[in-house]
Residue frames relative to the residue before (quaternion, step in Angstrom):
aa qw qx qy qz dx dy dz
M 1.0000 0.0000 0.0000 0.0000 0.00 0.00 0.00
T 0.4767 -0.6961 0.4519 0.2897 3.56 -0.98 0.69
T 0.3627 -0.7065 0.5561 0.2450 3.64 -1.17 0.50
Q 0.2761 -0.7607 0.5699 0.1427 3.53 -0.89 1.03
F 0.1819 -0.7437 0.6346 0.1053 3.60 -0.89 0.96
R 0.0467 0.8459 -0.5271 0.0668 3.51 -0.09 1.22
G 0.5307 0.5958 -0.4755 0.3705 3.58 -1.22 0.53
T 0.5252 -0.6194 0.4983 0.3036 3.41 -1.40 -0.36
A 0.6434 -0.5432 0.3346 0.4230 3.61 -1.09 0.37
A 0.5030 0.6608 -0.4092 0.3780 3.59 1.30 -0.24
V 0.7539 0.1907 -0.0879 0.6225 3.45 1.18 -0.67
S 0.1442 -0.8428 0.5179 0.0273 3.52 -0.38 1.29
L 0.4332 -0.6747 0.5377 0.2608 3.57 -1.14 0.83
E 0.2393 -0.8233 0.5089 0.0772 3.47 -0.61 1.25
G 0.7933 -0.1496 0.1398 0.5734 3.52 1.11 -0.58
I 0.1929 -0.7524 0.6151 0.1350 3.60 -1.40 0.29
Q 0.1167 -0.7806 0.6131 0.0343 3.56 -0.90 0.95
R 0.0567 -0.7874 0.6133 0.0253 3.55 -0.96 0.88
N 0.0252 -0.7850 0.6186 -0.0232 3.58 -1.08 0.89
W 0.1070 -0.7590 0.6407 0.0451 3.52 -1.21 0.75
S 0.0399 0.7546 -0.6543 0.0285 3.55 -1.01 0.71
Q 0.6160 -0.5475 0.4175 0.3827 3.63 -1.31 0.53
S 0.7355 0.4531 -0.2625 0.4300 3.54 0.83 -0.88
N 0.8102 0.2684 -0.1627 0.4951 3.68 1.02 -0.62
G 0.4425 -0.6875 0.4773 0.3221 3.59 1.16 -0.23
W 0.7644 -0.3675 0.2554 0.4641 3.59 -1.21 -0.48
E 0.0446 0.7565 -0.6522 0.0173 3.53 -1.23 0.66
S 0.0652 -0.7961 0.6016 0.0125 3.59 -0.92 0.94
T 0.1957 -0.7822 0.5897 0.0464 3.52 -1.19 0.95
Y 0.1403 -0.7956 0.5855 0.0672 3.59 -0.71 1.08
S 0.1678 -0.7998 0.5726 0.0656 3.62 -0.70 1.05
Y 0.0980 -0.7961 0.5971 -0.0142 3.53 -0.81 1.18
K 0.0867 -0.7790 0.6166 0.0744 3.58 -1.26 0.48
G 0.2557 0.7581 -0.5783 0.1597 3.61 -1.05 0.56
T 0.7124 -0.4079 0.2989 0.4866 3.47 -1.23 -0.23
W 0.6117 -0.5894 0.3404 0.4032 3.57 -1.02 0.64
A 0.6201 0.5418 -0.3627 0.4362 3.59 1.02 -0.62
N 0.6913 0.4464 -0.3042 0.4798 3.61 0.91 -0.70
I 0.5826 0.5573 -0.3535 0.4744 3.65 1.10 -0.57
E 0.6418 0.5347 -0.3026 0.4589 3.55 1.04 -0.88
L 0.6483 0.4760 -0.3032 0.5111 3.54 1.13 -0.81
A 0.6973 0.5180 -0.3024 0.3924 3.61 0.73 -0.99
K 0.5710 0.6240 -0.3727 0.3817 3.62 1.13 -0.62
N 0.7648 0.3249 -0.1926 0.5220 3.55 1.15 -0.56
N 0.5208 0.6538 -0.3789 0.3972 3.55 1.36 0.15
T 0.4049 -0.7411 0.4738 0.2498 3.61 -0.52 1.15
A 0.5665 0.5773 -0.4293 0.4019 3.67 1.06 -0.29
Y 0.7068 0.3704 -0.2631 0.5422 3.67 1.25 -0.32
V 0.8516 0.2322 -0.0987 0.4595 3.57 0.63 -1.04
G 0.3633 0.7520 -0.4878 0.2541 3.60 1.18 0.21
N 0.8319 0.1217 -0.1506 0.5200 3.63 -0.89 1.02
S 0.4537 0.7129 -0.4485 0.2912 3.51 1.15 0.24
S 0.4024 -0.7197 0.5025 0.2601 3.70 -1.12 0.41
R 0.8038 -0.0004 -0.0009 0.5949 3.56 1.25 -0.41
V 0.0875 -0.7761 0.6229 0.0452 3.62 -1.06 0.78
D 0.0762 -0.7778 0.6239 -0.0036 3.63 -0.92 0.99
V 0.0586 -0.8199 0.5688 -0.0288 3.50 -0.71 1.20
N 0.0420 -0.8172 0.5747 -0.0153 3.67 -0.78 0.90
Q 0.2940 -0.7418 0.5791 0.1672 3.57 -0.99 0.87
E 0.1278 -0.7941 0.5887 0.0802 3.61 -0.88 0.96
A 0.6667 -0.4685 0.3806 0.4373 3.55 -1.39 0.08
G 0.7805 0.4022 -0.2761 0.3910 3.44 -1.37 0.49
G 0.5692 -0.6190 0.3374 0.4232 3.47 1.41 0.20
Y 0.5841 0.5540 -0.4087 0.4299 3.58 1.10 0.49
G 0.1612 -0.7742 0.6092 0.0588 3.57 -1.33 0.34
T 0.2513 -0.7266 0.6201 0.1564 3.56 -1.42 0.37
M 0.1140 -0.7664 0.6303 0.0485 3.48 -1.33 0.61
Q 0.1118 -0.7627 0.6350 0.0510 3.52 -0.99 0.89
V 0.0739 -0.8124 0.5784 -0.0082 3.53 -0.66 1.14
T 0.1174 -0.8363 0.5353 0.0197 3.55 -0.57 1.14
F 0.1574 -0.7910 0.5895 0.0455 3.47 -1.02 1.02
A 0.4018 -0.7043 0.5263 0.2558 3.51 -1.03 0.71
A 0.5914 0.5108 -0.3488 0.5174 3.57 0.85 1.03
I 0.6447 -0.5295 0.3725 0.4066 3.57 -1.22 0.19
D 0.7965 -0.0332 -0.0046 0.6037 3.57 1.25 -0.37
N 0.6766 -0.5286 0.3125 0.4063 3.57 -1.22 0.22
E 0.6124 0.5276 -0.3822 0.4478 3.57 1.22 -0.42
S 0.6202 0.5548 -0.3487 0.4311 3.61 0.94 -0.86
A 0.6183 0.5844 -0.3341 0.4057 3.62 1.05 -0.81
S 0.7278 0.3897 -0.2394 0.5111 3.59 1.16 -0.51
T 0.6342 0.5264 -0.3282 0.4615 3.63 1.20 0.10
T 0.4691 -0.6715 0.4929 0.2934 3.61 -0.75 0.91
A 0.0730 -0.8120 0.5791 -0.0023 3.62 -0.80 1.09
N 0.2572 -0.7725 0.5689 0.1158 3.47 -1.24 0.77
T 0.6457 0.5209 -0.3352 0.4465 3.60 1.21 -0.52
P 0.4299 -0.6763 0.5223 0.2916 3.68 -0.88 0.76
E 0.4529 -0.6821 0.4944 0.2918 3.52 -1.13 0.48
S 0.7841 0.0292 -0.0580 0.6172 3.51 1.25 -0.29
D 0.0722 -0.8108 0.5803 -0.0262 3.61 -0.89 0.79
M 0.0360 0.8467 -0.5151 0.1282 3.60 0.05 1.40
W 0.1541 -0.7490 0.6398 0.0773 3.54 -1.05 0.93
E 0.0438 -0.8021 0.5928 -0.0579 3.57 -0.84 1.06
L 0.2106 -0.7146 0.6490 0.1541 3.47 -1.30 0.69
K 0.0260 -0.7929 0.6085 -0.0193 3.47 -0.85 1.06
P 0.4097 -0.6791 0.5337 0.2936 3.63 -1.18 0.57
S 0.0733 -0.7570 0.6471 0.0529 3.51 -1.28 0.52
K 0.1821 -0.7945 0.5737 0.0806 3.58 -0.57 1.15
V 0.0412 -0.7819 0.6185 -0.0669 3.40 -1.12 1.06
Q 0.3291 -0.7216 0.5713 0.2111 3.52 -1.15 0.69
R 0.0513 0.8137 -0.5778 0.0372 3.61 -0.83 0.92
N 0.5945 -0.5844 0.3925 0.3886 3.55 -1.08 0.45
V 0.5896 -0.6334 0.3520 0.3568 3.54 -0.89 0.92
W 0.6530 0.5146 -0.3237 0.4516 3.63 1.05 -0.73
E 0.5839 0.5740 -0.3701 0.4389 3.62 1.27 -0.10
D 0.4743 0.6744 -0.4363 0.3603 3.54 1.27 -0.24
P 0.5808 -0.6027 0.4343 0.3329 3.61 -1.06 0.80
Y 0.5318 0.6281 -0.4111 0.3920 3.61 1.09 -0.47
F 0.7662 0.3532 -0.1931 0.5009 3.63 1.04 -0.75
D 0.3412 0.7429 -0.5011 0.2839 3.57 1.15 0.41
D 0.5922 0.5720 -0.3923 0.4102 3.56 1.03 -0.40
L 0.6540 0.4965 -0.3236 0.4701 3.62 1.20 -0.18
D 0.4755 0.6744 -0.4390 0.3556 3.53 1.30 0.00
D 0.4775 -0.6178 0.5307 0.3297 3.60 -1.27 0.34
N 0.4499 -0.6385 0.5543 0.2877 3.50 -1.14 0.71
R 0.5708 -0.6045 0.4596 0.3123 3.48 -1.36 0.67
I 0.2256 -0.7639 0.5873 0.1437 3.58 -0.88 0.89
V 0.2360 -0.7924 0.5514 0.1114 3.55 -0.73 1.14
Y 0.3438 -0.7654 0.5107 0.1874 3.57 -0.65 1.04
T 0.0401 -0.8093 0.5856 0.0215 3.56 -0.83 0.94
S 0.7669 -0.1345 0.0909 0.6209 3.51 1.06 -0.84
E 0.6443 -0.5113 0.3785 0.4245 3.63 -1.19 0.29
S 0.6766 0.5030 -0.3010 0.4456 3.63 0.81 -0.96
S 0.7024 0.4463 -0.2876 0.4740 3.60 0.82 -0.93
Y 0.6311 0.5283 -0.3590 0.4402 3.60 1.06 -0.75
L 0.6388 0.5200 -0.3544 0.4426 3.74 0.94 -0.66
L 0.6826 0.5044 -0.3021 0.4339 3.59 1.11 -0.53
L 0.5535 0.6140 -0.3833 0.4121 3.53 1.34 -0.25
P 0.5781 -0.5852 0.4354 0.3657 3.69 -1.12 0.57
N 0.5001 -0.6407 0.4849 0.3230 3.52 -1.16 0.72
Y 0.6022 -0.5335 0.4474 0.3905 3.51 -1.38 0.27
G 0.4048 -0.7276 0.5045 0.2286 3.60 -1.05 0.72
G 0.1833 -0.8129 0.5336 0.1449 3.56 0.93 -0.80
T 0.0960 0.8694 -0.4820 0.0502 3.44 1.27 0.63
K 0.6741 0.5307 -0.3030 0.4150 3.62 0.63 -1.06
Y 0.6786 0.5026 -0.2713 0.4619 3.48 0.92 -1.20
R 0.6854 0.5207 -0.2990 0.4119 3.50 0.83 -1.00
I 0.6173 0.5202 -0.3220 0.4946 3.58 1.14 -0.79
R 0.6482 0.5295 -0.3044 0.4548 3.63 0.89 -0.78
S 0.6664 0.5112 -0.2471 0.4833 3.43 1.02 -0.98
A 0.6715 0.4992 -0.2829 0.4690 3.52 1.06 -0.90
V 0.6055 0.5397 -0.3286 0.4839 3.59 1.04 -0.75
D 0.6705 0.4821 -0.2975 0.4792 3.61 0.85 -0.97
A 0.6402 0.4962 -0.3307 0.4843 3.66 1.02 -0.70
Y 0.6421 0.5124 -0.3309 0.4644 3.58 0.94 -0.83
L 0.6857 0.5053 -0.2878 0.4378 3.60 0.80 -0.86
S 0.6204 0.4977 -0.3246 0.5119 3.59 1.22 -0.72
A 0.6477 0.5339 -0.3302 0.4317 3.56 0.94 -0.73
V 0.5921 0.5795 -0.3026 0.4713 3.55 1.22 -0.84
Q 0.6890 0.4838 -0.2605 0.4726 3.47 0.91 -1.18
A 0.6487 0.5089 -0.3366 0.4548 3.58 0.94 -0.85
S 0.6515 0.5071 -0.3431 0.4479 3.64 0.97 -0.75
I 0.6485 0.5252 -0.3153 0.4518 3.50 0.97 -0.85
E 0.6555 0.5224 -0.2898 0.4621 3.55 0.98 -0.99
A 0.6738 0.4932 -0.2808 0.4732 3.63 1.18 -0.68
G 0.6001 -0.5942 0.3333 0.4191 3.55 1.35 0.19
N 0.5735 0.5577 -0.4045 0.4432 3.64 1.18 0.09
R 0.1896 -0.8210 0.5302 0.0941 3.65 -0.15 1.25
D 0.5787 0.5674 -0.3922 0.4352 3.65 1.14 -0.15
D 0.1463 -0.8299 0.5328 0.0774 3.61 0.12 1.17
S 0.5170 0.6534 -0.4049 0.3766 3.56 1.20 -0.15
K 0.5040 0.6417 -0.3925 0.4244 3.56 1.34 -0.21
V 0.6729 0.4383 -0.2910 0.5199 3.55 1.24 -0.31
D 0.2019 -0.8174 0.5299 0.1013 3.61 -0.48 1.16
V 0.4201 -0.7374 0.4750 0.2328 3.55 -0.47 1.12
H 0.6652 0.5117 -0.3175 0.4414 3.61 1.07 -0.66
T 0.5828 0.5218 -0.4274 0.4532 3.61 1.12 -0.20
K 0.6327 0.4785 -0.3287 0.5126 3.58 1.18 -0.38
L 0.7218 0.4565 -0.2594 0.4510 3.61 0.88 -0.83
D 0.1064 0.8276 -0.5511 0.0100 3.54 0.62 -1.32
E 0.0871 0.8704 -0.4778 0.0809 3.49 0.93 0.90
W 0.7804 -0.0357 0.0350 0.6232 3.47 1.18 -0.62
A 0.6218 -0.5821 0.3749 0.3661 3.48 -1.19 0.54
T 0.0605 0.7637 -0.6352 0.0980 3.58 -0.91 1.23
S 0.6924 -0.4798 0.3223 0.4318 3.44 -1.21 0.35
G 0.8132 0.2112 -0.2102 0.4998 3.49 -0.89 1.13
H 0.6863 0.4525 -0.2648 0.5040 3.53 1.33 0.11
T 0.4676 -0.6793 0.4902 0.2820 3.62 -0.94 0.74
P 0.4809 -0.6517 0.4752 0.3437 3.64 -0.75 0.91
S 0.1777 -0.7814 0.5960 0.0518 3.53 -1.17 0.92
V 0.7455 -0.3876 0.3059 0.4476 3.47 -1.40 -0.20
Y 0.6489 0.5239 -0.3131 0.4543 3.58 1.30 -0.31
T 0.3228 0.7696 -0.4908 0.2500 3.63 1.22 0.16
G 0.7409 0.4608 -0.2314 0.4304 3.53 0.99 -0.78
L 0.4245 0.7084 -0.4631 0.3218 3.61 1.25 0.14
T 0.4702 -0.6546 0.5330 0.2575 3.48 -1.12 0.93
D 0.6782 -0.4764 0.3781 0.4125 3.57 -1.29 0.31
N 0.6434 0.5304 -0.2968 0.4654 3.54 1.06 -0.80
Q 0.6692 0.4770 -0.2999 0.4844 3.56 1.00 -0.84
K 0.6002 0.5587 -0.3383 0.4617 3.61 1.13 -0.76
Q 0.6673 0.4907 -0.3220 0.4585 3.60 0.88 -0.77
K 0.6551 0.5090 -0.3051 0.4676 3.50 1.00 -0.88
A 0.5964 0.5290 -0.3573 0.4866 3.65 1.10 -0.75
L 0.7207 0.4537 -0.2823 0.4417 3.60 0.75 -0.82
D 0.5651 0.5604 -0.3444 0.4981 3.55 1.33 -0.54
L 0.6741 0.4572 -0.3064 0.4926 3.63 0.94 -0.77
V 0.6006 0.5366 -0.3562 0.4737 3.64 0.94 -0.65
N 0.6526 0.5000 -0.3062 0.4799 3.66 0.91 -0.94
L 0.6814 0.4757 -0.3217 0.4538 3.61 0.69 -0.80
L 0.6661 0.4970 -0.3014 0.4674 3.58 0.91 -0.90
L 0.6700 0.5069 -0.2988 0.4526 3.67 0.93 -0.83
N 0.6762 0.4766 -0.2562 0.4999 3.54 1.29 -0.68
G 0.5484 -0.6355 0.3870 0.3817 3.62 1.31 0.11
K 0.5721 0.6002 -0.4109 0.3789 3.60 1.12 0.13
D 0.1534 0.8389 -0.5026 0.1416 3.61 0.61 1.18
T 0.7445 0.2526 -0.2277 0.5745 3.52 1.32 0.15
D 0.0889 -0.7992 0.5916 0.0591 3.62 -1.12 0.46
E 0.4328 -0.6742 0.5403 0.2573 3.56 -1.19 0.68
H 0.0877 -0.8276 0.5535 -0.0304 3.48 -0.75 1.10
T 0.1965 -0.7846 0.5714 0.1393 3.64 -0.82 0.85
R 0.0337 -0.7803 0.6242 0.0193 3.52 -0.84 0.95
Y 0.5160 -0.6405 0.4911 0.2870 3.55 -1.27 0.41
V 0.0890 -0.7462 0.6560 0.0698 3.53 -1.25 0.74
L 0.2293 -0.7650 0.5954 0.0876 3.52 -0.69 1.23
R 0.0151 0.8298 -0.5568 0.0354 3.68 -0.65 1.06
N 0.1816 -0.7630 0.6157 0.0759 3.45 -0.97 1.03
I 0.0278 -0.8034 0.5948 -0.0019 3.55 -0.65 1.10
R 0.1020 -0.7891 0.6053 -0.0218 3.58 -0.77 1.21
I 0.2083 -0.7190 0.6531 0.1143 3.60 -0.97 0.93
L 0.0442 -0.8043 0.5921 -0.0223 3.59 -0.72 1.09
P 0.5468 -0.5780 0.4857 0.3620 3.61 -1.15 0.56
G 0.6069 -0.6042 0.3923 0.3358 3.53 -1.13 0.67
N 0.7053 0.4215 -0.2667 0.5037 3.56 1.15 -0.35
T 0.3097 0.7926 -0.4832 0.2060 3.60 1.22 0.36
S 0.3515 -0.7105 0.5775 0.1956 3.59 -1.21 0.56
T 0.3997 0.7358 -0.4543 0.3039 3.59 1.37 0.05
Q 0.1904 -0.7891 0.5751 0.1015 3.60 -0.90 0.82
V 0.5615 -0.6060 0.4504 0.3387 3.61 -1.15 0.68
A 0.3116 -0.7548 0.5490 0.1784 3.63 -0.91 0.82
H 0.1195 -0.8272 0.5486 0.0227 3.54 -0.18 1.34
E 0.4622 0.6955 -0.4520 0.3137 3.66 1.20 -0.16
Q 0.8693 0.1542 -0.1439 0.4471 3.48 -1.24 0.84
V 0.3713 0.7007 -0.5213 0.3154 3.60 1.18 0.41
G 0.7834 0.2672 -0.2724 0.4905 3.52 -1.04 1.01
K 0.6027 0.5006 -0.3881 0.4853 3.64 1.19 0.12
Q 0.4879 -0.6275 0.5419 0.2730 3.43 -1.48 0.53
W 0.1926 -0.7767 0.5890 0.1125 3.63 -0.46 1.16
T 0.4447 -0.6218 0.5712 0.2988 3.52 -1.24 0.72
T 0.6211 -0.5384 0.4214 0.3831 3.54 -1.24 0.58
A 0.6456 0.5081 -0.3451 0.4539 3.66 0.90 -0.70
A 0.6573 0.5087 -0.3259 0.4504 3.67 0.95 -0.74
L 0.6699 0.4991 -0.2971 0.4624 3.52 1.13 -0.79
S 0.6097 0.5356 -0.3340 0.4794 3.60 1.12 -0.67
N 0.6746 0.5000 -0.3032 0.4504 3.49 0.89 -0.88
Y 0.6035 0.5533 -0.3409 0.4620 3.59 1.15 -0.71
I 0.6487 0.5151 -0.3344 0.4495 3.62 0.84 -1.06
F 0.7125 0.4423 -0.2908 0.4606 3.69 0.67 -0.93
A 0.6571 0.5380 -0.3369 0.4066 3.57 0.97 -0.79
T 0.7392 0.3882 -0.1925 0.5156 3.59 1.07 -0.88
A 0.4554 0.6864 -0.4703 0.3167 3.65 1.15 -0.07
I 0.2072 -0.7588 0.6109 0.0893 3.54 -1.21 0.84
P 0.4569 -0.7026 0.4632 0.2883 3.59 -0.53 1.17
S 0.8350 0.1513 -0.2112 0.4851 3.53 -1.15 0.96
V 0.7264 0.3916 -0.2921 0.4833 3.59 1.08 -0.10
T 0.7348 0.4461 -0.2364 0.4529 3.61 0.82 -0.92
R 0.1411 -0.7860 0.6008 0.0355 3.64 -0.87 0.96
H 0.2324 0.7879 -0.5275 0.2165 3.50 -0.35 1.33
T 0.4510 0.7224 -0.4384 0.2873 3.59 1.22 -0.25
M 0.6820 0.5055 -0.3144 0.4248 3.62 0.94 -0.80
L 0.4666 0.6228 -0.4743 0.4116 3.71 1.21 0.11
G 0.3860 -0.7352 0.4972 0.2516 3.59 1.08 -0.43
D 0.6797 -0.4524 0.3669 0.4458 3.63 -1.27 -0.31
L 0.2538 -0.7965 0.5266 0.1548 3.61 -0.07 1.24
N 0.6480 0.5440 -0.3287 0.4197 3.57 0.97 -0.79
A 0.6662 0.4890 -0.3158 0.4661 3.62 1.03 -0.60
V 0.7071 0.4343 -0.2610 0.4932 3.65 1.10 -0.65
F 0.8158 0.1896 -0.0494 0.5442 3.59 0.80 -1.04
G 0.1552 0.8579 -0.4847 0.0710 3.65 0.99 0.56
S 0.7753 0.3788 -0.1693 0.4761 3.47 1.02 -1.02
S 0.6275 0.5514 -0.3364 0.4347 3.63 1.28 -0.12
Y 0.4271 -0.6977 0.5354 0.2102 3.48 -1.42 0.11
W 0.2485 -0.7566 0.5909 0.1292 3.60 -1.19 0.56
L 0.2341 -0.7696 0.5787 0.1341 3.60 -0.50 1.24
K 0.3402 -0.7337 0.5592 0.1823 3.56 -0.83 1.13
E 0.2498 -0.7790 0.5573 0.1423 3.59 -0.73 1.11
A 0.6330 -0.4890 0.4097 0.4385 3.58 -1.28 0.03
P 0.4403 -0.6984 0.4766 0.3022 3.57 -0.88 0.88
L 0.2778 -0.7403 0.5929 0.1522 3.50 -1.38 0.48
L 0.0722 -0.7901 0.6086 0.0132 3.59 -0.75 1.16
S 0.1284 0.8110 -0.5606 0.1073 3.61 -0.75 0.95
D 0.4935 -0.6243 0.5043 0.3352 3.57 -1.24 0.40
V 0.1059 -0.7795 0.6144 0.0603 3.53 -1.19 0.69
H 0.8074 -0.3053 0.2019 0.4627 3.55 -1.39 -0.18
G 0.8629 0.1753 -0.1430 0.4518 3.52 -1.14 0.82
G 0.6638 -0.5463 0.3012 0.4127 3.54 1.21 0.61
K 0.4150 0.7004 -0.4625 0.3511 3.55 1.30 0.20
V 0.3037 -0.7082 0.6071 0.1940 3.57 -1.36 0.20
E 0.1886 -0.7718 0.6039 0.0645 3.55 -0.87 1.11
L 0.0907 -0.7744 0.6261 0.0065 3.55 -0.87 1.15
V 0.0600 -0.8005 0.5961 -0.0151 3.50 -0.58 1.27
Q 0.0031 0.7692 -0.6390 0.0028 3.58 -1.01 0.85
E 0.1075 -0.8093 0.5771 0.0193 3.56 -0.85 1.05
W 0.1161 -0.7188 0.6809 0.0789 3.50 -1.36 0.60
T 0.2299 -0.7811 0.5738 0.0883 3.56 -0.85 1.14
N 0.3464 -0.7700 0.5019 0.1878 3.65 -0.72 1.00
Y 0.0382 -0.7656 0.6419 -0.0170 3.57 -1.07 1.04
E 0.4434 -0.6843 0.5063 0.2807 3.47 -0.94 0.82
L 0.6761 -0.5334 0.3300 0.3866 3.49 -1.22 0.61
G 0.8017 0.2193 -0.2175 0.5117 3.51 -0.81 1.17
E 0.5304 0.6569 -0.4158 0.3379 3.61 1.19 -0.33
K 0.7837 0.1929 -0.1095 0.5802 3.59 1.00 -0.69
S 0.5453 -0.6714 0.4078 0.2924 3.48 -0.94 1.03
T 0.3626 -0.7355 0.5260 0.2255 3.56 -0.88 0.89
L 0.5673 0.5742 -0.3996 0.4345 3.62 1.30 -0.21
L 0.7323 0.3932 -0.2550 0.4941 3.56 1.07 -0.62
H 0.7586 0.1564 -0.0968 0.6251 3.55 1.26 -0.45
N 0.2756 -0.8077 0.5000 0.1473 3.50 -0.19 1.28
V 0.4955 -0.6402 0.5053 0.2988 3.47 -1.30 0.48
Y 0.1298 -0.7750 0.6149 0.0656 3.53 -1.09 0.89
G 0.7304 0.3498 -0.2811 0.5149 3.62 -0.73 1.00
């Protein structure tokens, strides 16, 4: 782009400084010098300061003055031209730590009830009832601990007199009445006992780290770019997200290669698209931030958050 030298000979252009950073994009500063009277006039003259983001005026000895005019663009001409291309486009992976109930861990998903699809009243009544396995285990452990406490308060220090299996009865065993858990597989029974063990040991919550993929774009203040609200709140497949990154990448501007092969690492998981954030930043620029939060397969309901891609 060409650089425009604007104004009159009464105020001379002494120099131009240009800076670029990943966080702020391009910024250019024009330095002028002239009599103080002319500098005072120039500071309000659109020929010098039109579309600028900052103006600094200083009075010097001998009736002279200086003026620095800063533009949130590579030059003063670009500052007055509508732009679509971002000045920087950065992709970041950030960790996010969350606390979740231990029974919500995907390891215990095998104990979940399958969804029953309603077709008709007659066929619905023939379907097996929900087992509520996780809830029953949690309730049984609570009942067991209450029974232990009641036994101790009654003066009986031998808490082994309370049998946890009389509270759980997860599957039919000798001396126990068959329950809704009779049909559990050996693998499900092991996971049921693992959940019991964790709850009895007081490990009912667990800290979990999930990935947050963030796209940060710095746009000139006169940009015509609009925020993309499409597919917000939906779970994106990793393939759909990868395709989006490459489809929107701008050569020499976009930085995404350090993300690696997302499909190889996160192939079976989903990415929840969050609401975008648009805000003003240094020098009159605009920052557009879009995030996707990673969830393991089955961790988030596809009924509440549809899959995209």
